[in-house]
NUKOL-848045 format. One record per residue (C-alpha): residue number from 1; residue in three letters; x, y, z. Coordinates in steps of 0.25 Angstrom, whole numbers, plus 5000, padded with zeros to 4 digits. Layout:
! NUKOL-848045
+------+------+------+------+------+
: resi : resn :   px :   py :   pz :
+------+------+------+------+------+
:  NUM :  ALA :    X :    Y :    Z :
...
+------+------+------+------+------+
//
This chain:
! NUKOL-848045
+------+------+------+------+------+
: resi : resn :   px :   py :   pz :
+------+------+------+------+------+
:    1 :  UNK : 5475 : 5502 : 5311 :
:    2 :  UNK : 5487 : 5503 : 5302 :
:    3 :  UNK : 5488 : 5487 : 5302 :
:    4 :  UNK : 5480 : 5475 : 5306 :
:    5 :  UNK : 5485 : 5469 : 5319 :
:    6 :  UNK : 5486 : 5454 : 5320 :
:    7 :  UNK : 5476 : 5445 : 5327 :
:    8 :  UNK : 5486 : 5443 : 5338 :
:    9 :  UNK : 5486 : 5458 : 5341 :
:   10 :  UNK : 5471 : 5459 : 5344 :
:   11 :  UNK : 5472 : 5446 : 5352 :
:   12 :  UNK : 5483 : 5452 : 5361 :
:   13 :  UNK : 5475 : 5465 : 5362 :
:   14 :  UNK : 5463 : 5457 : 5367 :
:   15 :  UNK : 5471 : 5449 : 5377 :
:   16 :  UNK : 5478 : 5461 : 5383 :
:   17 :  UNK : 5464 : 5468 : 5385 :
:   18 :  UNK : 5459 : 5455 : 5392 :
:   19 :  UNK : 5471 : 5453 : 5400 :
:   20 :  UNK : 5476 : 5467 : 5403 :
:   21 :  UNK : 5491 : 5464 : 5401 :
:   22 :  UNK : 5501 : 5460 : 5390 :
:   23 :  UNK : 5505 : 5448 : 5399 :
:   24 :  UNK : 5491 : 5443 : 5401 :
:   25 :  UNK : 5488 : 5444 : 5386 :
:   26 :  UNK : 5500 : 5436 : 5383 :
:   27 :  UNK : 5496 : 5425 : 5393 :
:   28 :  UNK : 5482 : 5425 : 5387 :
:   29 :  UNK : 5487 : 5423 : 5373 :
:   30 :  UNK : 5499 : 5415 : 5376 :
:   31 :  UNK : 5509 : 5425 : 5369 :
:   32 :  UNK : 5520 : 5434 : 5374 :
:   33 :  UNK : 5518 : 5447 : 5381 :
:   34 :  UNK : 5527 : 5454 : 5371 :
:   35 :  UNK : 5518 : 5449 : 5359 :
:   36 :  UNK : 5505 : 5455 : 5366 :
:   37 :  UNK : 5513 : 5468 : 5368 :
:   38 :  UNK : 5516 : 5468 : 5353 :
:   39 :  UNK : 5502 : 5465 : 5349 :
:   40 :  UNK : 5497 : 5477 : 5357 :
:   41 :  UNK : 5507 : 5486 : 5352 :
:   42 :  UNK : 5503 : 5482 : 5338 :
:   43 :  UNK : 5488 : 5484 : 5340 :
:   44 :  UNK : 5491 : 5498 : 5346 :
:   45 :  UNK : 5500 : 5502 : 5334 :
:   46 :  UNK : 5489 : 5497 : 5325 :
:   47 :  UNK : 5478 : 5505 : 5331 :
:   48 :  UNK : 5486 : 5517 : 5335 :
:   49 :  UNK : 5482 : 5517 : 5350 :
:   50 :  UNK : 5486 : 5512 : 5363 :
:   51 :  UNK : 5478 : 5500 : 5368 :
:   52 :  UNK : 5484 : 5498 : 5382 :
:   53 :  UNK : 5490 : 5506 : 5393 :
:   54 :  UNK : 5498 : 5500 : 5405 :
:   55 :  UNK : 5492 : 5501 : 5419 :
:   56 :  UNK : 5495 : 5495 : 5432 :
:   57 :  UNK : 5485 : 5484 : 5429 :
:   58 :  UNK : 5491 : 5480 : 5415 :
:   59 :  UNK : 5487 : 5486 : 5402 :
:   60 :  UNK : 5474 : 5494 : 5401 :
:   61 :  UNK : 5467 : 5495 : 5388 :
:   62 :  UNK : 5465 : 5509 : 5382 :
:   63 :  UNK : 5452 : 5514 : 5377 :
:   64 :  UNK : 5456 : 5510 : 5363 :
:   65 :  UNK : 5459 : 5495 : 5368 :
:   66 :  UNK : 5445 : 5495 : 5374 :
:   67 :  UNK : 5439 : 5499 : 5362 :
:   68 :  UNK : 5446 : 5488 : 5354 :
:   69 :  UNK : 5443 : 5477 : 5365 :
:   70 :  UNK : 5429 : 5472 : 5359 :
:   71 :  UNK : 5435 : 5470 : 5346 :
:   72 :  UNK : 5447 : 5463 : 5351 :
:   73 :  UNK : 5438 : 5454 : 5359 :
:   74 :  UNK : 5430 : 5451 : 5347 :
:   75 :  UNK : 5442 : 5447 : 5339 :
:   76 :  UNK : 5447 : 5438 : 5350 :
:   77 :  UNK : 5433 : 5431 : 5352 :
:   78 :  UNK : 5432 : 5429 : 5337 :
:   79 :  UNK : 5446 : 5423 : 5336 :
:   80 :  UNK : 5443 : 5414 : 5348 :
:   81 :  UNK : 5430 : 5410 : 5341 :
:   82 :  UNK : 5437 : 5407 : 5328 :
:   83 :  UNK : 5447 : 5398 : 5336 :
:   84 :  UNK : 5435 : 5390 : 5342 :
:   85 :  UNK : 5428 : 5389 : 5329 :
:   86 :  UNK : 5440 : 5383 : 5322 :
:   87 :  UNK : 5443 : 5374 : 5334 :
:   88 :  UNK : 5434 : 5363 : 5327 :
:   89 :  UNK : 5426 : 5359 : 5315 :
:   90 :  UNK : 5412 : 5365 : 5315 :
:   91 :  UNK : 5405 : 5351 : 5314 :
:   92 :  UNK : 5414 : 5345 : 5326 :
:   93 :  UNK : 5412 : 5346 : 5341 :
:   94 :  UNK : 5426 : 5350 : 5343 :
:   95 :  UNK : 5433 : 5363 : 5345 :
:   96 :  UNK : 5431 : 5374 : 5355 :
:   97 :  UNK : 5418 : 5380 : 5360 :
:   98 :  UNK : 5419 : 5392 : 5369 :
:   99 :  UNK : 5407 : 5393 : 5380 :
:  100 :  UNK : 5404 : 5405 : 5388 :
:  101 :  UNK : 5397 : 5404 : 5401 :
:  102 :  UNK : 5395 : 5411 : 5414 :
:  103 :  UNK : 5404 : 5406 : 5426 :
:  104 :  UNK : 5393 : 5399 : 5433 :
:  105 :  UNK : 5389 : 5391 : 5420 :
:  106 :  UNK : 5403 : 5389 : 5416 :
:  107 :  UNK : 5407 : 5383 : 5430 :
:  108 :  UNK : 5394 : 5377 : 5435 :
:  109 :  UNK : 5388 : 5371 : 5423 :
:  110 :  UNK : 5397 : 5370 : 5411 :
:  111 :  UNK : 5408 : 5360 : 5416 :
:  112 :  UNK : 5400 : 5347 : 5415 :
:  113 :  UNK : 5394 : 5352 : 5402 :
:  114 :  UNK : 5408 : 5354 : 5396 :
:  115 :  UNK : 5412 : 5340 : 5401 :
:  116 :  UNK : 5401 : 5334 : 5394 :
:  117 :  UNK : 5404 : 5342 : 5381 :
:  118 :  UNK : 5419 : 5338 : 5381 :
:  119 :  UNK : 5416 : 5323 : 5383 :
:  120 :  UNK : 5406 : 5323 : 5372 :
:  121 :  UNK : 5415 : 5332 : 5363 :
:  122 :  UNK : 5430 : 5330 : 5367 :
:  123 :  UNK : 5434 : 5339 : 5355 :
:  124 :  UNK : 5427 : 5351 : 5361 :
:  125 :  UNK : 5434 : 5362 : 5368 :
:  126 :  UNK : 5426 : 5371 : 5377 :
:  127 :  UNK : 5431 : 5385 : 5381 :
:  128 :  UNK : 5423 : 5391 : 5392 :
:  129 :  UNK : 5421 : 5406 : 5395 :
:  130 :  UNK : 5416 : 5409 : 5408 :
:  131 :  UNK : 5411 : 5423 : 5411 :
:  132 :  UNK : 5399 : 5429 : 5416 :
:  133 :  UNK : 5400 : 5439 : 5405 :
:  134 :  UNK : 5395 : 5433 : 5392 :
:  135 :  UNK : 5404 : 5431 : 5381 :
:  136 :  UNK : 5399 : 5436 : 5367 :
:  137 :  UNK : 5395 : 5425 : 5358 :
:  138 :  UNK : 5394 : 5434 : 5346 :
:  139 :  UNK : 5409 : 5438 : 5348 :
:  140 :  UNK : 5412 : 5423 : 5349 :
:  141 :  UNK : 5418 : 5424 : 5363 :
:  142 :  UNK : 5411 : 5411 : 5366 :
:  143 :  UNK : 5404 : 5400 : 5357 :
:  144 :  UNK : 5393 : 5397 : 5367 :
:  145 :  UNK : 5388 : 5404 : 5379 :
:  146 :  UNK : 5380 : 5400 : 5391 :
:  147 :  UNK : 5372 : 5412 : 5396 :
:  148 :  UNK : 5363 : 5415 : 5406 :
:  149 :  UNK : 5355 : 5426 : 5398 :
:  150 :  UNK : 5348 : 5426 : 5385 :
:  151 :  UNK : 5357 : 5430 : 5374 :
:  152 :  UNK : 5352 : 5441 : 5365 :
:  153 :  UNK : 5363 : 5442 : 5354 :
:  154 :  UNK : 5360 : 5438 : 5340 :
:  155 :  UNK : 5368 : 5427 : 5333 :
:  156 :  UNK : 5367 : 5418 : 5346 :
:  157 :  UNK : 5361 : 5404 : 5348 :
:  158 :  UNK : 5355 : 5403 : 5362 :
:  159 :  UNK : 5348 : 5392 : 5369 :
:  160 :  UNK : 5341 : 5394 : 5383 :
:  161 :  UNK : 5343 : 5382 : 5391 :
:  162 :  UNK : 5336 : 5385 : 5404 :
:  163 :  UNK : 5339 : 5393 : 5417 :
:  164 :  UNK : 5348 : 5391 : 5429 :
:  165 :  UNK : 5343 : 5398 : 5442 :
:  166 :  UNK : 5350 : 5406 : 5452 :
:  167 :  UNK : 5348 : 5405 : 5467 :
:  168 :  UNK : 5354 : 5407 : 5481 :
:  169 :  UNK : 5362 : 5396 : 5487 :
:  170 :  UNK : 5370 : 5393 : 5499 :
:  171 :  UNK : 5377 : 5381 : 5505 :
:  172 :  UNK : 5369 : 5373 : 5515 :
:  173 :  UNK : 5379 : 5375 : 5527 :
:  174 :  UNK : 5379 : 5390 : 5524 :
:  175 :  UNK : 5364 : 5391 : 5526 :
:  176 :  UNK : 5365 : 5382 : 5538 :
:  177 :  UNK : 5374 : 5392 : 5544 :
:  178 :  UNK : 5368 : 5405 : 5540 :
:  179 :  UNK : 5353 : 5401 : 5538 :
:  180 :  UNK : 5344 : 5400 : 5525 :
:  181 :  UNK : 5339 : 5413 : 5520 :
:  182 :  UNK : 5324 : 5414 : 5517 :
:  183 :  UNK : 5323 : 5428 : 5511 :
:  184 :  UNK : 5332 : 5437 : 5503 :
:  185 :  UNK : 5333 : 5446 : 5515 :
:  186 :  UNK : 5340 : 5434 : 5523 :
:  187 :  UNK : 5352 : 5435 : 5513 :
:  188 :  UNK : 5357 : 5447 : 5521 :
:  189 :  UNK : 5361 : 5437 : 5532 :
:  190 :  UNK : 5369 : 5428 : 5522 :
:  191 :  UNK : 5382 : 5428 : 5515 :
:  192 :  UNK : 5379 : 5430 : 5500 :
:  193 :  UNK : 5387 : 5427 : 5488 :
:  194 :  UNK : 5385 : 5436 : 5476 :
:  195 :  UNK : 5391 : 5444 : 5465 :
:  196 :  UNK : 5402 : 5455 : 5465 :
:  197 :  UNK : 5400 : 5462 : 5452 :
:  198 :  UNK : 5385 : 5465 : 5448 :
:  199 :  UNK : 5381 : 5461 : 5434 :
:  200 :  UNK : 5369 : 5464 : 5426 :
:  201 :  UNK : 5364 : 5450 : 5429 :
:  202 :  UNK : 5367 : 5451 : 5444 :
:  203 :  UNK : 5359 : 5464 : 5444 :
:  204 :  UNK : 5347 : 5457 : 5438 :
:  205 :  UNK : 5348 : 5445 : 5447 :
:  206 :  UNK : 5350 : 5454 : 5460 :
:  207 :  UNK : 5336 : 5460 : 5457 :
:  208 :  UNK : 5330 : 5447 : 5462 :
:  209 :  UNK : 5338 : 5449 : 5476 :
:  210 :  UNK : 5334 : 5463 : 5482 :
:  211 :  UNK : 5343 : 5467 : 5493 :
:  212 :  UNK : 5355 : 5458 : 5488 :
:  213 :  UNK : 5367 : 5465 : 5481 :
:  214 :  UNK : 5382 : 5464 : 5481 :
:  215 :  UNK : 5383 : 5470 : 5495 :
:  216 :  UNK : 5375 : 5458 : 5500 :
:  217 :  UNK : 5386 : 5447 : 5496 :
:  218 :  UNK : 5396 : 5442 : 5506 :
:  219 :  UNK : 5404 : 5436 : 5494 :
:  220 :  UNK : 5404 : 5443 : 5480 :
:  221 :  UNK : 5410 : 5436 : 5468 :
:  222 :  UNK : 5406 : 5437 : 5453 :
:  223 :  UNK : 5409 : 5422 : 5450 :
:  224 :  UNK : 5397 : 5413 : 5450 :
:  225 :  UNK : 5406 : 5401 : 5453 :
:  226 :  UNK : 5412 : 5408 : 5465 :
:  227 :  UNK : 5399 : 5412 : 5470 :
:  228 :  UNK : 5394 : 5397 : 5469 :
:  229 :  UNK : 5407 : 5392 : 5476 :
:  230 :  UNK : 5404 : 5402 : 5487 :
:  231 :  UNK : 5390 : 5397 : 5489 :
:  232 :  UNK : 5395 : 5382 : 5489 :
:  233 :  UNK : 5406 : 5386 : 5499 :
:  234 :  UNK : 5395 : 5391 : 5509 :
:  235 :  UNK : 5399 : 5406 : 5508 :
:  236 :  UNK : 5384 : 5410 : 5508 :
:  237 :  UNK : 5372 : 5412 : 5499 :
:  238 :  UNK : 5374 : 5414 : 5484 :
:  239 :  UNK : 5367 : 5413 : 5470 :
:  240 :  UNK : 5370 : 5402 : 5461 :
:  241 :  UNK : 5363 : 5393 : 5451 :
:  242 :  UNK : 5354 : 5384 : 5457 :
:  243 :  UNK : 5357 : 5372 : 5448 :
:  244 :  UNK : 5372 : 5374 : 5452 :
:  245 :  UNK : 5369 : 5375 : 5467 :
:  246 :  UNK : 5360 : 5362 : 5466 :
:  247 :  UNK : 5373 : 5354 : 5463 :
:  248 :  UNK : 5378 : 5357 : 5477 :
:  249 :  UNK : 5370 : 5350 : 5488 :
:  250 :  UNK : 5376 : 5360 : 5498 :
:  251 :  UNK : 5370 : 5372 : 5492 :
:  252 :  UNK : 5356 : 5377 : 5496 :
:  253 :  UNK : 5347 : 5386 : 5488 :
:  254 :  UNK : 5341 : 5398 : 5496 :
:  255 :  UNK : 5331 : 5408 : 5493 :
:  256 :  UNK : 5326 : 5401 : 5480 :
:  257 :  UNK : 5313 : 5410 : 5481 :
:  258 :  UNK : 5321 : 5422 : 5481 :
:  259 :  UNK : 5331 : 5419 : 5470 :
:  260 :  UNK : 5329 : 5410 : 5458 :
:  261 :  UNK : 5335 : 5417 : 5446 :
:  262 :  UNK : 5335 : 5409 : 5433 :
:  263 :  UNK : 5347 : 5411 : 5424 :
:  264 :  UNK : 5344 : 5407 : 5409 :
:  265 :  UNK : 5354 : 5398 : 5402 :
:  266 :  UNK : 5357 : 5401 : 5387 :
:  267 :  UNK : 5367 : 5394 : 5378 :
:  268 :  UNK : 5372 : 5403 : 5367 :
:  269 :  UNK : 5381 : 5402 : 5355 :
:  270 :  UNK : 5384 : 5410 : 5343 :
:  271 :  UNK : 5375 : 5405 : 5331 :
:  272 :  UNK : 5387 : 5403 : 5322 :
:  273 :  UNK : 5391 : 5391 : 5332 :
:  274 :  UNK : 5379 : 5382 : 5329 :
:  275 :  UNK : 5386 : 5377 : 5317 :
:  276 :  UNK : 5398 : 5372 : 5325 :
:  277 :  UNK : 5396 : 5358 : 5331 :
:  278 :  UNK : 5404 : 5361 : 5344 :
:  279 :  UNK : 5397 : 5373 : 5347 :
:  280 :  UNK : 5383 : 5366 : 5345 :
:  281 :  UNK : 5387 : 5355 : 5354 :
:  282 :  UNK : 5392 : 5364 : 5365 :
:  283 :  UNK : 5380 : 5373 : 5364 :
:  284 :  UNK : 5370 : 5361 : 5365 :
:  285 :  UNK : 5378 : 5354 : 5376 :
:  286 :  UNK : 5377 : 5367 : 5384 :
:  287 :  UNK : 5363 : 5369 : 5381 :
:  288 :  UNK : 5359 : 5355 : 5385 :
:  289 :  UNK : 5367 : 5355 : 5398 :
:  290 :  UNK : 5364 : 5368 : 5403 :
:  291 :  UNK : 5349 : 5366 : 5401 :
:  292 :  UNK : 5351 : 5354 : 5410 :
:  293 :  UNK : 5357 : 5363 : 5420 :
:  294 :  UNK : 5346 : 5373 : 5419 :
:  295 :  UNK : 5336 : 5362 : 5421 :
:  296 :  UNK : 5343 : 5359 : 5435 :
+------+------+------+------+------+
//
């Protein structure tokens, strides 16, 4: 590079990568579209290469842009972590804490926990990142994560708080109408709710269900929340957490002897955050409340 671009240039580059257009990046960052365009031009001039080409779907990144993407994402994560760290005094339970969790945990378990946290600590602000792809705590994409697998990275604090279990469930009136399956083979006569995109976790889980695959599902959707809503609506039989299904008296568990899959619950944070009061409080609150969830 002949000159060092400003931070705004890197931020704009990362936003265009994420949004796929200048207008989308401008909306995301709250600036004008011409400003984003100037930043991209400045970065292209600095590195001496084209970063985006126009296509029918917007701006497509070049190979050079894709090579720069992880570094840009790391810069953005570091800047956001810096903002959160500076949002309150280290010894005060005040400021911003970013929590990463799966969609199911974030929608089904965290809201009442966050209500209690906010009431106890009104100066605390929570950012909730919901994704079934885990955020990288070492890159500070989040401060604290709720994970359903044991973390293996160094420099992380992890606490195992128990397990939640997965099982087949359906609404009672659906079973009254279609009958209760007594064997795995009986599911062929039912409307099944399942995944659309196969992931590594799903492949591992499906080993417990020989003969069941994507083609077996009458409803395919990758959102755990949408799957549970379909079970509640009476669409058919689907898999969900037993502790969640128990909250709805219209739902019935079926084939418990066929599928009773435990999912571990871990609370994870970067070890540097244990010196920050607000992160310690949130970490301990999540661990305590989710341990109670795991206990049923």
